MARKOLSE-897109 format. One record per residue: residue in one letter; y, x, z of N, C-alpha, C in turn. Coordinates in steps of 0.02 Angstrom, whole numbers, padded with zeros to 5 digits, always signed. Layout:
N
aYXZYXZYXZ/...
END
This chain:
412
m+00789-00896-00934+00727-00867-00959+00671-00875-00907/d+00612-00892-00929+00554-00896-00886+00535-00825-00865/t+00538-00810-00799+00527-00742-00775+00461-00714-00800/l+00408-00754-00801+00341-00727-00816+00325-00728-00890/g+00362-00766-00929+00346-00771-01000+00339-00705-01035/p+00386-00660-01029+00381-00596-01066+00319-00555-01047/f+00294-00564-00987+00238-00524-00964+00170-00554-00984/f+00168-00618-00999+00104-00652-01011+00098-00685-01079/t+00152-00686-01118+00152-00723-01181+00095-00702-01227/e+00090-00638-01242+00039-00615-01290-00030-00619-01261/w-00037-00606-01197-00103-00611-01164-00128-00684-01167/a-00083-00731-01154-00102-00802-01155-00121-00825-01224/a-00092-00795-01276-00105-00816-01345-00159-00775-01379/r-00192-00731-01342-00241-00686-01373-00300-00726-01401/r-00329-00701-01455-00387-00733-01486-00452-00705-01456/p-00507-00741-01461-00571-00715-01436-00587-00647-01465/g-00605-00600-01422-00622-00533-01443-00563-00486-01451/q-00503-00512-01447-00444-00469-01455-00434-00429-01390/v-00414-00366-01398-00406-00322-01340-00333-00300-01335/r-00317-00269-01278-00250-00242-01268-00239-00184-01317/s-00177-00172-01336-00162-00121-01385-00115-00069-01355/r-00140-00008-01347-00095+00046-01325-00044+00062-01379/q-00064+00056-01443-00017+00069-01497+00043+00022-01492/r+00029-00042-01478+00083-00090-01473+00127-00075-01412/a+00097-00055-01357+00136-00036-01298+00181+00023-01313/r+00155+00070-01352+00196+00129-01370+00255+00107-01414/l+00243+00062-01462+00297+00036-01504+00349+00000-01461/l+00326-00036-01411+00373-00071-01367+00417-00022-01330/m+00387+00032-01304+00426+00082-01269+00477+00115-01315/d+00458+00126-01378+00505+00153-01427+00563+00105-01438/a+00547+00040-01443+00599-00010-01454+00647-00014-01395/l+00622+00001-01337+00662+00001-01276+00699+00067-01265/e+00688+00115-01311+00715+00183-01304+00696+00211-01236/l+00634+00200-01218+00608+00221-01153+00565+00283-01161/n+00591+00339-01140+00556+00403-01145+00509+00410-01086/p+00443+00413-01096+00397+00418-01040+00409+00479-00996/a+00437+00532-01025+00448+00593-00987+00515+00593-00950/s+00551+00537-00952+00617+00536-00922+00615+00535-00846/v+00559+00516-00817+00552+00516-00744+00481+00539-00727/p+00474+00582-00676+00407+00604-00656+00364+00545-00633/v+00299+00549-00647+00253+00494-00631+00193+00518-00592/l+00179+00484-00537+00117+00493-00501+00074+00432-00518/g+00018+00443-00551-00026+00388-00572-00085+00381-00526/v-00105+00319-00512-00160+00306-00466-00215+00268-00503/v-00276+00296-00501-00334+00264-00531-00391+00265-00481/g-00443+00226-00496-00501+00223-00451-00532+00154-00454/s-00589+00146-00420-00624+00082-00421-00599+00034-00368/k-00570+00059-00315-00547+00017-00260-00496+00057-00220/g-00449+00022-00189-00401+00054-00144-00340+00082-00179/k-00329+00064-00243-00273+00093-00280-00206+00072-00250/g-00200+00009-00230-00137-00015-00202-00119+00020-00138/s-00168+00030-00094-00155+00066-00031-00136+00139-00045/t-00171+00170-00091-00155+00239-00110-00084+00244-00136/a-00066+00199-00181+00001+00201-00211+00055+00188-00159/t+00042+00143-00113+00092+00128-00061+00104+00188-00016/y+00050+00221+00006+00058+00279+00049+00092+00336+00011/a+00076+00344-00053+00108+00396-00093+00183+00383-00098/s+00201+00320-00110+00272+00303-00116+00309+00314-00051/a+00278+00295+00005+00310+00305+00070+00319+00379+00085/a+00270+00420+00069+00275+00492+00082+00329+00523+00039/l+00336+00501-00024+00388+00527-00068+00457+00505-00043/s+00462+00445-00018+00525+00421+00011+00543+00462+00073/a+00493+00482+00111+00506+00524+00170+00537+00590+00151/a+00524+00613+00090+00553+00676+00066+00622+00666+00035/g+00648+00604+00038+00714+00590+00014+00718+00570-00059/l+00662+00555-00091+00662+00535-00161+00666+00459-00167/r+00707+00436-00214+00707+00365-00230+00646+00351-00273/t+00606+00303-00251+00540+00293-00281+00532+00222-00307/v+00510+00216-00369+00489+00151-00396+00414+00147-00392/l+00389+00093-00364+00318+00082-00354+00296+00021-00394/v+00243+00029-00434+00214-00028-00471+00142-00035-00450/t+00125-00093-00424+00056-00108-00404+00036-00176-00432/g-00027-00191-00425-00049-00257-00448-00120-00270-00425/p-00141-00333-00424-00098-00392-00435-00053-00405-00375/s-00009-00454-00382+00038-00471-00329+00004-00520-00280/f+00038-00533-00225+00013-00580-00176+00051-00646-00178/r+00114-00646-00156+00152-00709-00153+00202-00717-00210/s+00219-00662-00244+00269-00666-00296+00259-00609-00345/y+00272-00622-00409+00267-00568-00459+00321-00515-00449/r+00372-00531-00410+00423-00480-00394+00391-00420-00359/e+00335-00433-00323+00302-00379-00286+00271-00326-00332/r+00265-00341-00396+00235-00292-00442+00279-00231-00451/v+00345-00239-00442+00393-00184-00451+00435-00179-00388/r+00435-00121-00357+00472-00110-00294+00513-00046-00298/v+00569-00046-00263+00609+00014-00256+00609+00033-00182/d+00586+00094-00168+00579+00116-00098+00542+00065-00056/g+00489+00037-00084+00445-00008-00047+00466-00080-00045/v+00524-00098-00074+00549-00166-00071+00547-00198-00140/s+00522-00260-00143+00516-00296-00207+00583-00304-00240/v+00584-00302-00307+00645-00318-00343+00661-00391-00331/t+00723-00409-00343+00744-00479-00335+00720-00520-00394/g+00726-00586-00387+00709-00629-00443+00754-00616-00502/a+00819-00605-00490+00864-00589-00545+00847-00522-00576/g+00826-00476-00534+00807-00410-00560+00746-00414-00605/l+00696-00454-00585+00636-00462-00627+00654-00498-00691/d+00698-00548-00686+00721-00583-00747+00753-00534-00796/a+00795-00489-00770+00830-00441-00813+00780-00395-00848/l+00730-00372-00810+00679-00328-00840+00639-00367-00893/g+00621-00429-00878+00585-00469-00926+00625-00483-00988/d+00689-00493-00981+00732-00506-01038+00735-00445-01085/l+00741-00386-01055+00740-00325-01096+00675-00319-01135/i+00619-00331-01100+00553-00325-01132+00546-00377-01187/e+00568-00439-01175+00559-00492-01224+00599-00478-01288/r+00660-00455-01281+00701-00441-01340+00670-00384-01381/a+00642-00334-01347+00609-00279-01382+00544-00303-01414/r+00507-00346-01379+00443-00370-01404+00453-00409-01469/l+00506-00448-01473+00518-00488-01532+00536-00446-01593/s+00552-00383-01583+00567-00339-01639+00505-00304-01666/l+00447-00313-01633+00386-00278-01653+00352-00313-01711/p+00309-00277-01747+00268-00308-01799+00222-00361-01768/p+00193-00406-01808+00147-00455-01781+00089-00422-01744/v+00061-00459-01696+00006-00433-01656-00052-00409-01699/a-00067-00445-01751-00123-00428-01795-00116-00360-01827/e-00054-00337-01835-00043-00273-01868-00047-00214-01820/t-00052-00227-01756-00053-00172-01707-00118-00169-01668/g-00169-00205-01691-00235-00198-01663-00247-00233-01597/g-00200-00271-01573-00210-00306-01510-00145-00326-01478/h-00151-00356-01418-00093-00385-01383-00066-00338-01329/l-00008-00356-01304+00022-00323-01246-00008-00354-01183/a-00034-00311-01139-00067-00336-01079-00017-00341-01021/p-00024-00393-00979+00023-00401-00923+00029-00339-00878/s-00028-00309-00860-00025-00251-00814+00014-00194-00846/g+00006-00184-00911+00043-00131-00945+00117-00147-00949/l+00134-00211-00958+00205-00230-00961+00239-00221-00894/f+00203-00231-00839+00233-00218-00774+00244-00143-00763/l+00199-00101-00790+00211-00029-00787+00275-00012-00824/i+00283-00041-00884+00343-00028-00923+00405-00055-00887/a+00398-00113-00854+00454-00139-00815+00473-00091-00759/g+00423-00060-00729+00437-00011-00677+00475+00049-00703/m+00457+00072-00762+00493+00127-00793+00565+00107-00809/l+00574+00046-00832+00642+00021-00845+00683+00018-00781/e+00651-00005-00727+00686-00009-00663+00703+00062-00638/a+00659+00110-00651+00674+00179-00631+00735+00205-00669/r+00739+00188-00733+00798+00209-00772+00861+00175-00746/r+00856+00110-00731+00914+00073-00707+00939+00098-00640/s+00892+00112-00595+00910+00128-00526+00919+00203-00514/g+00905+00244-00566+00911+00316-00557+00858+00344-00511/a+00797+00317-00514+00743+00339-00470+00723+00411-00485/d+00699+00445-00434+00677+00514-00441+00604+00519-00464/v+00565+00467-00450+00494+00470-00465+00466+00399-00468/c+00414+00389-00509+00377+00326-00511+00306+00337-00485/v+00283+00289-00446+00212+00287-00426+00183+00225-00460/l+00137+00237-00506+00111+00183-00549+00036+00174-00540/e+00016+00115-00521-00055+00098-00514-00081+00074-00581/a-00134+00106-00605-00166+00084-00667-00199+00017-00657/g-00214-00016-00713-00254-00077-00710-00327-00058-00695/a-00373-00091-00727-00443-00077-00713-00465-00009-00740/g-00434+00014-00795-00459+00073-00829-00420+00137-00813/g-00417+00179-00863-00384+00244-00858-00360+00267-00926/h-00407+00294-00965-00390+00319-01031-00364+00264-01076/r-00391+00203-01069-00369+00147-01110-00311+00109-01080/d-00287+00132-01023-00232+00098-00989-00165+00123-01015/e-00113+00081-01008-00046+00100-01029-00020+00160-00990/l-00048+00172-00931-00029+00231-00892-00043+00295-00931/r-00093+00293-00974-00110+00352-01015-00054+00367-01064/i-00021+00315-01090+00035+00326-01136+00094+00357-01099/i+00107+00332-01040+00163+00358-01001+00150+00430-00982/g+00089+00446-00962+00070+00514-00949+00088+00537-00879/p+00042+00532-00830+00059+00552-00761+00063+00627-00752/d+00112+00649-00712+00118+00720-00694+00065+00738-00642/v+00051+00691-00597-00002+00700-00547-00044+00637-00547/v-00110+00645-00541-00157+00589-00539-00189+00587-00470/a-00191+00529-00439-00229+00517-00378-00291+00476-00397/l-00350+00503-00385-00412+00470-00404-00450+00448-00342/g-00455+00382-00332-00495+00355-00277-00569+00360-00293/r-00609+00336-00246-00681+00339-00257-00701+00295-00315/v-00749+00318-00354-00772+00283-00413-00842+00256-00401/f-00851+00192-00413-00918+00162-00407-00927+00112-00464/g-00975+00067-00458-00997+00026-00514-00954-00035-00529/e-00892-00037-00507-00847-00091-00526-00833-00087-00601/h-00838-00144-00636-00826-00149-00708-00880-00113-00749/l-00941-00111-00724-00997-00087-00765-01004-00131-00826/g-01015-00099-00883-01020-00136-00946-00954-00150-00979/v-00899-00136-00944-00832-00145-00972-00799-00077-00983/l-00796-00037-00929-00767+00029-00935-00820+00082-00952/g-00882+00065-00943-00937+00110-00957-01002+00080-00933/d-01057+00105-00959-01122+00078-00941-01153+00111-00880/t-01124+00166-00857-01146+00201-00797-01085+00219-00756/v-01097+00236-00692-01041+00256-00649-01008+00320-00675/p-01046+00371-00696-01013+00430-00725-00970+00414-00786/e-00991+00366-00828-00949+00347-00884-00884+00314-00861/i-00888+00274-00809-00827+00244-00781-00782+00299-00753/a-00812+00348-00719-00772+00403-00692-00737+00442-00748/r-00771+00452-00803-00742+00487-00859-00682+00448-00887/e-00690+00382-00893-00636+00340-00917-00574+00346-00872/k-00584+00347-00807-00528+00350-00761-00496+00419-00760/a-00535+00471-00762-00508+00539-00760-00468+00556-00822/r-00485+00525-00878-00451+00540-00940-00383+00505-00947/v-00358+00477-00892-00288+00456-00890-00243+00517-00891/a-00270+00574-00870-00233+00637-00872-00220+00658-00944/g-00167+00698-00954-00149+00719-01021-00106+00781-01020/d-00065+00788-01071-00024+00849-01080+00024+00860-01022/r+00050+00807-00992+00099+00814-00938+00067+00830-00871/t+00003+00816-00865-00030+00819-00800-00034+00890-00772/q-00011+00898-00710-00013+00962-00676-00063+00965-00619/a-00086+00907-00596-00134+00906-00540-00171+00840-00539/l-00234+00842-00518-00273+00782-00505-00303+00790-00435/v-00283+00745-00390-00307+00746-00321-00357+00690-00313/s-00416+00706-00287-00471+00658-00284-00500+00653-00214/l-00523+00594-00197-00566+00586-00138-00635+00616-00155/p-00675+00633-00105-00743+00658-00119-00782+00606-00160/q-00819+00630-00209-00859+00587-00252-00933+00608-00247/t-00976+00567-00275-01046+00588-00281-01050+00647-00330/e-01105+00682-00328-01112+00741-00371-01105+00724-00445/e-01138+00670-00466-01134+00652-00537-01064+00630-00558/v-01029+00596-00514-00960+00576-00529-00915+00637-00530/s-00924+00683-00483-00884+00744-00481-00891+00784-00546/e-00952+00789-00570-00964+00826-00633-00930+00792-00692/a-00934+00725-00694-00903+00687-00749-00827+00694-00747/v-00798+00691-00687-00726+00697-00680-00702+00766-00700/a-00737+00817-00677-00717+00886-00693-00719+00899-00768/a-00771+00875-00801-00777+00885-00873-00723+00847-00911/a-00710+00784-00891-00660+00743-00924-00590+00772-00914/l-00576+00798-00854-00511+00827-00840-00500+00890-00880/a-00551+00932-00885-00546+00993-00925-00532+00976-00998/e-00565+00925-01023-00555+00904-01092-00484+00877-01102/a-00461+00836-01055-00395+00804-01063-00337+00852-01056/t-00347+00906-01018-00291+00952-01005-00303+01022-01035/g-00353+01028-01077-00366+01093-01107-00386+01146-01056/g-00416+01124-01001-00438+01171-00949-00383+01195-00903/r-00321+01169-00910-00266+01192-00868-00272+01169-00796/v-00303+01110-00786-00302+01077-00721-00373+01070-00695/a-00382+01086-00631-00446+01077-00598-00439+01024-00544/v-00493+00992-00527-00492+00939-00476-00477+00969-00408/e-00432+00938-00371-00417+00957-00302-00441+00901-00257/t-00490+00915-00214-00520+00863-00172-00490+00863-00103/v-00471+00804-00080-00447+00796-00011-00499+00757+00028/d-00519+00783+00084-00573+00753+00124-00544+00718+00186/p-00547+00651+00189-00520+00617+00248-00555+00637+00313/g-00616+00666+00307-00651+00688+00366-00626+00753+00395/n-00583+00787+00359-00553+00849+00383-00502+00833+00437/e-00507+00863+00495-00463+00846+00551-00390+00864+00537/d-00379+00908+00488-00311+00928+00472-00279+00885+00417/a-00318+00838+00389-00292+00796+00335-00237+00750+00360/e-00184+00744+00319-00129+00699+00335-00141+00630+00302/p-00119+00578+00336-00090+00575+00402-00144+00574+00455/p-00126+00584+00519-00176+00578+00572-00205+00508+00575/a-00262+00501+00607-00299+00438+00607-00257+00379+00631/r-00212+00391+00678-00172+00335+00706-00123+00307+00655/l-00109+00344+00602-00061+00321+00551-00095+00301+00486/r-00161+00300+00486-00197+00280+00426-00210+00204+00427/p-00221+00175+00369-00238+00103+00368-00304+00092+00404/a-00316+00030+00423-00378+00012+00456-00435+00009+00406/g-00496+00018+00431-00556+00009+00392-00563+00058+00334/l-00592+00033+00279-00607+00076+00222-00544+00101+00187/s-00486+00069+00199-00424+00091+00168-00398+00156+00198/a-00427+00178+00253-00403+00240+00285-00404+00299+00236/a-00457+00303+00196-00463+00358+00148-00408+00354+00095/s-00389+00292+00077-00335+00284+00027-00269+00310+00054/g-00258+00300+00119-00197+00327+00150-00194+00402+00146/v-00251+00435+00156-00255+00508+00152-00243+00530+00080/l-00275+00497+00033-00268+00515-00037-00196+00507-00061/g-00165+00451-00044-00096+00439-00065-00049+00490-00037/t-00058+00508+00026-00014+00558+00057-00024+00626+00025/a-00087+00645+00014-00101+00710-00017-00073+00715-00087/a-00080+00661-00126-00054+00660-00195+00022+00665-00195/a+00055+00631-00148+00128+00634-00144+00152+00705-00127/l+00118+00737-00080+00138+00805-00062+00127+00853-00121/r+00073+00841-00157+00061+00883-00217+00113+00870-00270/m+00136+00807-00276+00189+00790-00323+00253+00827-00306/l+00269+00832-00243+00328+00869-00222+00323+00942-00242/d+00263+00970-00235+00252+01040-00257+00266+01047-00331/v+00239+01001-00371+00248+01003-00443+00322+00998-00462/l+00359+00957-00425+00430+00947-00439+00474+01003-00411/g+00444+01047-00371+00483+01099-00340+00528+01073-00284/r+00508+01017-00254+00547+00987-00200+00513+01003-00133/p+00551+01013-00081+00521+01029-00016+00482+00970+00013/r+00428+00985+00046+00390+00933+00080+00428+00911+00143/p+00422+00848+00162+00456+00826+00223+00425+00857+00285/s+00462+00861+00338+00434+00884+00401+00381+00835+00424/r+00336+00857+00467+00284+00812+00492+00316+00753+00528/e+00370+00766+00565+00403+00712+00601+00430+00659+00554/r+00462+00682+00500+00491+00635+00452+00435+00598+00413/l+00383+00635+00394+00327+00604+00358+00294+00551+00402/h+00278+00570+00463+00244+00522+00507+00289+00462+00523/g+00354+00474+00528+00400+00419+00541+00399+00368+00485/a+00395+00392+00422+00392+00346+00365+00325+00310+00362/l+00270+00347+00371+00204+00317+00364+00190+00267+00421/k+00223+00276+00477+00214+00229+00533+00240+00160+00516/t+00284+00155+00467+00313+00090+00449+00273+00053+00395/v+00222+00084+00367+00185+00053+00312+00147-00009+00336/r+00154-00062+00297+00116-00124+00309+00081-00143+00244/l+00017-00157+00248-00023-00172+00188-00049-00244+00192/p-00017-00290+00157-00042-00359+00157-00113-00362+00129/a-00154-00404+00160-00222-00417+00138-00266-00355+00139/r-00247-00306+00179-00291-00249+00194-00302-00249+00269/l-00343-00296+00293-00355-00307+00364-00290-00323+00401/s-00245-00359+00366-00182-00378+00398-00193-00439+00443/r-00156-00442+00499-00164-00496+00549-00103-00541+00548/h-00117-00607+00551-00063-00656+00545-00076-00714+00593/a-00024-00732+00632-00029-00790+00676-00025-00854+00636/v-00067-00903+00654-00066-00967+00619-00098-01020+00665/g-00063-01076+00674-00090-01134+00709-00116-01120+00779/g-00084-01076+00816-00107-01059+00883-00163-01008+00884/g-00185-00986+00826-00237-00935+00822-00215-00878+00778/e-00262-00843+00748-00246-00785+00707-00296-00781+00649/v-00272-00756+00592-00315-00743+00535-00307-00670+00516/v-00364-00637+00504-00364-00570+00474-00381-00578+00401/v-00340-00549+00358-00348-00557+00286-00366-00490+00255/d-00418-00490+00214-00439-00427+00182-00467-00441+00113/s-00447-00400+00065-00469-00409-00005-00535-00372-00018/a-00583-00382+00026-00649-00352+00017-00688-00390-00036/i-00722-00352-00080-00757-00384-00136-00829-00361-00143/n-00853-00321-00095-00923-00300-00098-00952-00297-00028/g-01017-00286-00024-01051-00287+00040-01023-00237+00090/a-01009-00177+00068-00983-00125+00114-00914-00145+00140/g-00871-00170+00096-00805-00190+00117-00806-00248+00165/v-00848-00298+00151-00854-00355+00195-00883-00334+00263/a-00933-00292+00263-00962-00268+00326-00909-00232+00368/a-00867-00192+00336-00815-00156+00371-00763-00205+00399/a-00747-00257+00361-00699-00306+00385-00726-00346+00445/v-00790-00363+00441-00821-00398+00497-00820-00355+00560/a-00837-00291+00553-00837-00246+00610-00766-00239+00639/h-00717-00235+00595-00648-00229+00618-00627-00291+00657/a-00640-00350+00629-00621-00412+00662-00655-00420+00730/r-00718-00402+00733-00753-00406+00797-00724-00357+00847/g-00703-00299+00823-00672-00250+00867-00605-00275+00894/v-00568-00311+00853-00503-00337+00873-00510-00397+00919/w-00554-00444+00901-00559-00508+00936-00618-00513+00984/g-00670-00473+00974-00731-00482+01012-00780-00530+00979/g-00757-00567+00929-00800-00614+00893-00762-00646+00836/i-00797-00684+00795-00767-00718+00737-00788-00791+00739/d-00740-00836+00736-00756-00907+00736-00777-00933+00668/h-00745-00906+00615-00761-00931+00548-00739-00880+00496/v-00773-00881+00439-00756-00838+00382-00740-00883+00323/l-00681-00871+00294-00664-00901+00229-00677-00848+00176/l-00716-00865+00126-00737-00816+00076-00724-00841+00006/c-00695-00799-00036-00686-00816-00106-00710-00757-00148/l-00768-00765-00180-00798-00710-00216-00824-00735-00284/p-00790-00719-00338-00815-00738-00405-00883-00707-00420/d-00917-00735-00469-00985-00716-00484-00994-00643-00503/h-00941-00611-00531-00950-00543-00555-00943-00491-00499/k-00928-00514-00438-00924-00468-00382-00993-00460-00349/d-00997-00422-00295-01060-00406-00261-01080-00464-00216/v-01100-00520-00245-01114-00579-00206-01173-00568-00159/s-01227-00538-00183-01286-00529-00140-01270-00483-00082/g-01232-00430-00093-01214-00384-00039-01170-00418+00013/v-01125-00461-00009-01081-00497+00037-01120-00548+00078/v-01166-00583+00046-01207-00632+00082-01245-00597+00139/e-01272-00539+00125-01308-00501+00176-01261-00480+00233/a-01201-00457+00216-01153-00434+00266-01129-00490+00312/l-01132-00552+00288-01107-00609+00327-01163-00648+00361/e-01222-00621+00363-01280-00654+00394-01263-00674+00466/g-01277-00738+00482-01267-00762+00550-01198-00788+00566/l-01151-00781+00519-01083-00805+00531-01071-00872+00496/p-01030-00916+00525-01011-00978+00490-00963-00962+00434/v-00979-00984+00374-00941-00966+00314-00923-01028+00274/t-00862-01029+00249-00842-01078+00199-00818-01041+00137/t-00847-01056+00080-00826-01023+00019-00771-01064-00015/v-00725-01028-00046-00667-01059-00078-00671-01046-00153/v-00663-01099-00192-00667-01095-00265-00597-01097-00294/l-00580-01048-00335-00515-01044-00367-00514-01081-00434/p-00455-01105-00455-00450-01142-00518-00442-01097-00579/e-00432-01032-00569-00420-00987-00626-00479-00991-00675/s-00463-01002-00739-00514-01015-00789-00557-00955-00804/h-00532-00894-00792-00571-00834-00809-00619-00814-00753/l-00620-00852-00698-00665-00836-00643-00720-00888-00638/r-00781-00864-00623-00839-00909-00619-00865-00909-00547/f-00886-00969-00523-00913-00976-00456-00976-01018-00460/e-01027-00991-00493-01087-01029-00506-01150-00998-00475/r-01145-00939-00445-01204-00908-00415-01225-00945-00352/a-01290-00946-00340-01317-00981-00282-01296-00947-00217/l-01274-00987-00169-01253-00962-00104-01294-00998-00050/p-01296-00972+00011-01334-01005+00064-01315-01078+00072/a-01364-01121+00079-01352-01194+00083-01311-01212+00144/r-01315-01172+00196-01279-01188+00259-01204-01175+00253/w-01183-01138+00203-01112-01123+00196-01073-01184+00172/g-01012-01192+00198-00969-01245+00174-00935-01225+00109/r-00898-01272+00081-00866-01260+00016-00800-01299+00014/m-00747-01267-00013-00684-01301-00021-00648-01275-00082/r-00601-01315-00107-00560-01294-00164-00498-01258-00139/a-00474-01211-00178-00415-01173-00157-00355-01218-00146/e-00351-01273-00183-00294-01319-00175-00292-01351-00106/e-00347-01351-00070-00350-01380-00003-00326-01332+00051/l-00314-01269+00033-00296-01218+00082-00223-01226+00102/s-00211-01228+00167-00143-01230+00194-00145-01204+00265/a-00087-01196+00295-00085-01173+00365-00122-01221+00410/a-00122-01286+00392-00157-01336+00433-00233-01331+00428/s-00258-01292+00379-00330-01286+00371-00362-01242+00425/f-00324-01197+00453-00353-01146+00496-00373-01170+00566/p-00333-01211+00601-00353-01232+00668-00421-01264+00671/a-00440-01302+00620-00505-01335+00620-00563-01285+00615/l-00548-01224+00591-00600-01173+00583-00609-01131+00646/g-00559-01131+00689-00563-01091+00750-00500-01050+00759/r-00498-01014+00814-00439-00973+00829-00444-00903+00798/r-00504-00884+00776-00515-00817+00748-00548-00824+00680/v-00506-00823+00628-00531-00835+00560-00523-00771+00518/l-00576-00753+00484-00576-00695+00440-00576-00720+00368/a-00523-00703+00330-00518-00725+00260-00530-00665+00214/l-00581-00672+00171-00604-00615+00131-00611-00635+00058/g-00601-00586+00013-00616-00598-00057-00565-00572-00105/t-00568-00596-00166-00526-00572-00220-00452-00582-00204/v-00410-00539-00233-00338-00541-00218-00307-00609-00238/y-00334-00641-00290-00308-00707-00308-00313-00755-00250/f-00364-00747-00209-00374-00789-00150-00333-00764-00091/t-00336-00700-00075-00300-00676-00017-00225-00686-00025/g-00201-00685-00087-00131-00701-00098-00115-00772-00078/r-00161-00818-00092-00151-00888-00072-00150-00895+00005/v-00193-00856+00038-00194-00858+00111-00127-00832+00139/l-00103-00777+00111-00039-00750+00134+00018-00800+00122/e+00015-00836+00067+00065-00888+00053+00059-00944+00104/a-00002-00964+00121-00012-01020+00167+00015-01004+00237/v+00008-00941+00258+00032-00922+00325+00102-00892+00323/e+00133-00893+00264+00201-00869+00255+00208-00796+00279/a+00161-00755+00258+00162-00685+00279+00217-00647+00241/p+00251-00601+00274+00302-00560+00239+00268-00510+00194/t+00287-00510+00130+00255-00464+00082+00306-00426+00040/d+00370-00437+00051+00420-00405+00008+00433-00332+00026/r+00420-00313+00087+00433-00243+00109+00367-00211+00130/l+00349-00156+00100+00288-00121+00118+00299-00064+00167/f+00358-00036+00167+00373+00019+00215+00448+00026+00221/g+00469+00065+00271+00540+00080+00279+00573+00034+00329/
END
């Protein structure tokens, strides 16, 4: 069986204008005899930093002795990375087995036209994670939503605890026409099962939208609990947080995990045990450093001006300077903000072959240009000993592949 076929078949065959169908995902779960309430779920939503948040949450839950299934996306070097047990990717055979279960159940469903839309890959990986939790006897799942919230398959599964990262204008016009509308979409992932929503500090208008949406979704049972990374007592301490802007995600993930333990009636781990687990966390493409060709590359999935500026500052702090920047930024990202953040640096932009991505916006004439197919470990020495690789995950995954970075284990 083709490992990826079950996850992408309907998405690849979708017609223009056709959308993902939560109804169809629910029918699939019924066909799989998969009860969403069979395992507790910590759901992660937000505009950026979801993967880091989910990883820290999973590591903190593992520190408390819980077997944890983690689902994140997109992957870097292998689709096996989308589903992990205690931080480690499932095997190829394991992913095949999950895909086979999904495919046999999918073939029993009514035609796509009768269910209002197709099965989306990100939702199918969430379902695969739930299947893996059932197979492995996991105590809890940590599930990263796709771009949305209320319209995401995570809403069907129903999180017991929600971790909400900072919300900004990512996916304007898709999830909502304003940032508060996007915040409302993400907060409404909560539902009847939800016992807590832990959030990073938001702007006033976003906070109001989240509070109202949460009250609506839970009948007023649940109020927003805000964790402030600036609080000196916030866990984990600064030395155990991710570098750069991901530091806040580490705080959010840890706080949400500890709150999940409260909801489950399980004891929180000692500080020593918690810190021991979080010390082992490694986040690929979140300012990760990799030796290549006698030099080093720092890889970061920054997609806006603030993220790129933070990555540049980090690299300069580590190296004292930057010899070259490799950048891959599709047109729908913050191109103007990134151009400003890279002022004065030598830059080569990388164009990806993915058909759904566009690279047509005007860029500085002095910047170089290359195709993703030209990227290899041999590409880096010609750029210098200190190379900063930035951009969409589709690109940073290629960089990690080129330098043969370890990505199968995130912690432990």
